[in-house]
N, C-alpha and C positions, 0 to 999 in steps of 0.2 A: 214135627216133620209132616204129619198128616194135614195140619192146618196150612202149612206152606204149600203143599201140593194142591190143596183145594183152592187157595188164593191164585196160584199160577194157572190152574185149569179155568178159573173164572175169567182171567185176562184173555185167554185164548178162545174160550167158547161161552157166550152169554147163557146158554142153556144150563151151565154148571153153577149159576148164581142163584141165590135166594131171591124170591120176588121182592120188588120194591113197591111202595105205595106212592102214587102221584100226590105231591103236596098240594096241587091245585084241586083235583076232583076226587082223590081218594082211591081211584082205580088201581088195581094191582097190575104190575107189568114187570117184565124182565128188562133190565138195563141192557142196551145193545153195545156198550163200549167194549172194544177189544184192543189188542195191540195195534191193529190197523186203523182204529178210529171208532167213531160212534155214529149211529144212524141220526142222532140229533143234529150233527153237523151238516146233514143233507138238507135240513129245513132252513129256508131263507128267512131270517128275522132282521128287521131294521135294527140299527144300532140303538135307537131310542127304545124299541120294544125289548131288546136284549138287556139293556140297562135297567128298565123297569122290572123285568122278571128277576134279575139278580137282586134287586132291592127288596122285592116281595117274598121271594122263596129262597130257602137255604139248600134244598135238596132237588133231585131230578124231577122232571115232569114227564108224563107219558107222551107218546107220540101224538095222540089225538089232541091233547091240550096244546102242545107246541104248534101243531098244524092249525088249530083254531086261532091261536095268538098270531101266527104268521098271516092268516087271512084277514083278521079283524083288529090287529093291534092288541094292546094290553088287556082290554076288556073282552076281546075275542067274541064279541056279540053276546056275552053272558053277563048279566048284571050282578050275579052272585059271586063272581070271582074277584 
């Protein structure tokens, strides 16, 4: 029951979640997904970039990386990614 309540709380409030690590840069961040949506849906990515990100990464990326990819495509201006 306690786990269920924690899961429900995480859907309503991102602050109730355990931090995630960005698969691209390793930075710790709190996922912003709620029942109302996610901040990542606010970031405009081309379909090509979105497909490349899905092919390269299995988990969520931090807002900074998504914004960098949106500005510069899949390489985001960083040769190490």
